[in-house]
N, C-alpha and C positions, 0 to 999 in steps of 0.2 A: 598558610595560616596567617590571617591578617591581625590576629590579636596582639602580637608583639608590636607591629607597626602602629596599630591604634593606640596602644599604651604609650608608645614613644611620642606620637603626635599630641596626645592629651597632656603628657608631661611637659612637652615643649610649650604648649598653649598656656598652661598654668604658670610655668616658670617665666614665660615672656610677660604675662600679665603682672606677676609679682615684681619683676625687674622694672617694668614701666611705671608701676605705681610708686615704687621706692624712689626712682629717679625723679619723677614728677613732683612728689611731695618734698624731696630735698631741694628741688629748684624753687618751689613755692616758698619754703622757709628762707632760702637765700634772698629771694626777691623782697620778701617782707622785711627781713633784716636791713637790706639796703634802703628800703623805703623809710624805715624808722630812722636811720642815720640821716638821710636827706631831710626828713621832717624836723629833726632836732637842730639841724644846721640852717633851717629856714629856706631850704631849696624845695619849695612846695611843688612846682611843676615836675621836677625830677622824681619826687616822692610819689606823685600821682601816676607818673608813667610806670614806675616799678610796681605799684599796686595793680595797675591795669594789665601789665604783663603776667602777673601772678594769676589774675582772673582768667586770662586767655589760656593758661596752662590747665586750669580747672575745666574750662569749656572744651578742651581738646579730647582726643581719643585716648590719651595717655593714662588717664585716671578712670577706673571703673566706676559705674554708677553707685555701687554700695559704698565704696571709699569716699566718693565725692559727697554723698549725703551726710556722712559722718564728720567730715573735716572741713567742709566749705563754710560752716557757720562761724568758725573762729576767724577766717579771713574776712567774712562779711562784717562781723562785729568790729574788727580792727579798722576796716575802711570807713565804716559808719562814723566812728569816733574821729577819724582823720578829717572827714568832710565837716563834721559838726564844729571842729576847732577853727575852721576857716571863716574869716569875716565875710567874704563874698563867695557865693556859690553860683554855679551855672545850672542850666536845665538838666545836664547829665548827672551832676552830683545830687541834685534834689530828687531826680527820678530814682537814683540808687538808694537814697535814704528811705524813700517811700516804699520801694520794693523790699528793702531789708526789714522794715517795721511790719510789713504785711506778713512776712515769713516768721518774724520773731517779735510779736507784739508784747511779749513778756520781758523784754530787755528794758528794765526800768530806767537805766542811765540814759540810753539813747532816746527813749520815749519822752522823758522829762525835758531834756535839752531841746528836742525837736518841737515840742509843744510850746516851750518858753520862747523859742525864736519865732514860731508862727504867731504867737500872741503879740510879740513886740513888733511884728511887721504888718502884714495885711489881714491877719486873722485867718480863721478856718475857711478854706474854699469849699465849694460844693463837691468837688471830686474827692475831697479828703474826709467826707462825712463817714463813709464806711470804715475807713482806717481808724478814725477816732473811736468808733464803736468797738472795733477789735481791740484797741489798746485799753479802753475802759473795761471791757469784759475780761481781759487777761490780767488786769491789775486792779481788782475791786477794792483793795485795802490801801492803795496808795493815795493818801489824802491830797497831795499836790496835783496828781493827774486828775482825780475826780473833781476837784475844785476848779481846775482850769477848763475841763470839758463842760462843767456846769455853767461857767461864765459864757463859753461859746454858745451853748444851747439857749441860754437866756437872751443873748443878743439876737439869735435867730428866731426867738419866740417859739421854741419847739416844746410840744407836750406829748410827743409820741412815746412809746414804751422805752426805748433806749434813753431818752432824755429824762423821763420820770425816774428810771432806775438810778441814773447819775445823781439827780437831786436827792434821792433818798440816801444814797451812799454818803453824800456830803453831810447830811444831818446825822448819820450813824457813825461818822468818823470820830477820831480822837480830838480833833481841833474844834474849838467853838466856832459856830456859824455867825458871820457878821450880820449886823442889823440891816445893812444895805442889801445883802443877798436875800434875806427873808422878805424885805419889802418888795424887791423886784419880782421875786417868785409869786408873792401874793397878788401884785398888780397883774402878772401874766395870767394867773388862775382866774381873776375876775374878768379879764378881757376875753378869756376862752370860755367863760360861763361855766366853770367847773363847780360842781356841788356834790362832792364826795367826802368821805370821812377824812382823808388826808388833807384835802383842801381846807376843811374846817379847822384842822390843827394849825395849818399855815396862817389862815386868817386871824386866829386867836393870837399866835405869836407876833404877827405884825401889829395888831392892836395893842399888845402889851408894851410895845415900844413907842406908844403915843404917835402913831402914824396917822395918815389921813383916814379918819374913822368912817366918814360917809361912804367911801368906796368899799371898804372891807366889811362894813355892816350889811351891805347888799349881799355879799357872799355868805355871811352868817345867816341872814334871813332865808336864803335859798337852801342852805345846808340843813338847818333845823326843820325845814318843811319837808325835805325829800329824803333825808337819811333815816333809816330805821333806828330807833333808840334801843340800845341794849346795855347789858351790864358793863361791857368793856369800854363803852364810850360815854358813860354817865358823866364823867368829869368834864368832857368836852361840851356836852349839852348844858351842864350847869354854868360853865363859864360863858357860853354863848347867850344864855338867857339873862345873865347879869348885864351884858352889853345891850341887849334888846329890850330891857325892862323899860316900860313906860311908852313904848311905841305901839300905836293902835294897829288893829288888824288890817285896815285898808291901806295904811302906809306900808306895812310889811308886804302886802300883796304887790304893791307898786315896786317896792325895792327888789323883789325877786323876779321881776319881769325879765324875760329873756333867758333865765336859767332853766335848764331842763333836768328832770330827775334822771338818775342813773337807770338805764334800761337793762334789765336782766335778759340774757339770751334765752330764746324759747327752747324748751326741752323737746327734742325731736325723738320720734319713735324710730330707732335705728332698724327695727325689724321691717318697717315699711319703706325705708330708704336705703336699702342695701345697694352698694355700688355695683353697677353693671360693667363687667369687663368686655371690651370689644377686642376680639382676637386680631382683627385687621389692624387696629391702631397699635396694639401691643407689638405685633410683628413689624410694623413700619418703624416704631421707635427702636426696637432691637436692631433692625437693619441699619438704621441711621447711626446708632451708637457704634456698631461694628465697623461701618465704613469710616466713621470719624476716627476710631481707635487705630484702624489699619493705616489711615492716612498720616496720623501723628507718628506712628512707628516708622513708616517710610521716610517721612520728613526728618525724623531724628537721625536715622541711619545716614541719609545723604548729608545732613549737617555735620555729623562727625567725620564723614569722609572728606568733606570740604575743609574742615579744620585741620585734619591730618595732612592733607596735601599742602595747605598753606604753611603749616609748621615745618614740614620737611623742606619746603622750598626756601623758607626764610632762615632756617637754623642749621648751621653746619654741624653742631653737636648732635642734633636730632638725626641728621643724615648718617653720621658715624654710628650712632647707637643702632639705628635701623639696619644698616649694612652688617654690623656685627651679629645682630639677632638672626638675620636671614642666612648668613654664612653658617652660623652655628646650627640652625635648624636643618640646613641642607646636609651638613656633615652627619648629623644624628639620623636623619631619614635614610641616607645612603648606607650608613653603618647598619641600621636596622634591617634594611633589605638584604645586605650581604650576609648578616648573621642568619636570617631566615632562609636564604638560598643554600648556604652551607649546611644548615641543619637538615634541609630537605634532601640534599645529596647524600649525606651520611646515612639517613634513614633508608634511602633507596639502595645504597650499597649493602647495608646490613640485611635488608630483606632479600636481595638477590644472592647473597653469599651463603645461604642455607643449603642443606642437603637436598639432593634431588630425590623426590619421593616416587614410589612406584605408581603407575597409572591407576586411578580409582574409577569407580563407576560414575559416569557423568550424571550430574543432577541439573535438570533444566529449570527448577524453581528459583526465581531470582531474589526472594525475600526471606528473611529470618527474623527472630526476635532476640534482641539483646536485653538481658534481665539483670546484669550486674557487671561491675568493672572493678578490679583490685590492682593495687601496686605489688602485692605479694602473690606469687604464683601458687603457693600452697593453699591460700584462701580460695582461689579460683577453682583448683582441683577438688577441694573438699566440697564446695557447693555443687560442682558438676556431679560428684558421686551421690550427693543427697537427691538431686533431681533424677538421676538414673534409677535410683531405688524406687522412685514413684512411677516408673515406667515411661519417663520422658526422654526424648532424643536430645540429650544435652551434650555440649562440647565446649571447649574453651579455645580462644585464639589470642594472638599477641599483636599489639599495635603500639607504635611509638608516636607520641604527641609532644612536640617541643623537646624538652630535655627529660621527659618521663616515659617509662615503658609500662603500658597498661596490659592487664590480663583480663580479657572480656569473656563473660559466660553467655552463651547463646543457646537457643532452643530451635530445633527442627528447621524446616524450610517450607515455604508457602508459594503458591502460584500468584497470589495477589496480596495487596496490603490489607484489604478488608478481612480476609480470612485470617491473616496474621494478627490483626487487632482483636478480632473476636476471640481467638485462642488466648491472647494475652489478658483480655478482660476476664475470661473464665478462670484463668490461673490466679488473678488478683482476688476474685471473689472467693476462691477456695483458700486464700491466704498462703498460697505456695510461693508467690513472689510478691515483692513490694511495688515494683514499677517495671516498666519496659519501654522500649521504643523499637520501631520497625527499622531494620538495617538491611543493607544489601548482602545477599548470601555469598560467602566466600568459603571455599573448601578448607576445612581445618587441617 
């Protein structure tokens, strides 16, 4: 019976995983504490080395994926603050900060300090545009972050959707918007020939601060020409007409030259443009995805094996722990096999020590139906009597499984399994038995 051995091996596996997780997490805590001590004493290289050793523990096989996903965030946040506090950073530390913010764009403290340092140095690089969008989307109510991103986008003259959303958040924030920001945004909208309702509002705010009226009046002329007038924008049109009062129609036409009206998207008849699925393309995509997924799993397994080998090779403590686990596992497995063998021998002796029965008529049919099994022999005998009263050839037999003795109720004998199953199904349909399975016939 392999059930006890399987249970022992499963217990060893779970216990080993728990021990390795506890030991690895305690090692990480110790290394982080050492890094904090080094950092306070100004020993920055030693602190960084301790942090990196803690990261290597997280990357090893010692910590399970579920525990790693729950606990690695705290270490990442601690290291991000360590790197932000340094005056000079190398490419590795900068790459770590960017990777951390991509995973945790909601970390306000780290995001604010990183953006502040980026703004004071070379500005936002092209490869950081997507990260900036992630940070802005994760923290829409952070006035400092939204204002900083808006300044970056203005320098890049961006009017795409993420940039426009950032500009709107600046205006919707708790802090007053500076005159310079309004003017720069209005200049950008005129340059991009924007003639929509929000651009009209920006042009009016810029004109209210006595800015260069000739340029922004061009935007007003285009907006009042192309924007549909409605109840909600009446106040904007009235203010615009006051600025445009006295300008003749020909001049207004020249002023709005180059501006284009907002184009509404055409309404498509979806009944005529239903997507057509191509089975071949779908199968090819599914095959490619499965191959990529399998490759990533294999790569992850080999990576963990390589990390484990390196850790065992370089750490005496890891070798001692692994040796102890292997010896304990070996002792438990051997013990389980011994217990299982002794139990089998006891069962054999008990079965052979019974009384010698008189020879009975030989039955050549090899199969029978087992319909119940009880731990109490009286229950088995009672059920046998009930079945015999219904004209069935019922009997009970005794069997030892592990540490328990079972009393099995069986019916008749059959030449093949099909006839046994047919008979069992008939009894189930008549509600005589609840269930059954075909067993080898053994003389009771």
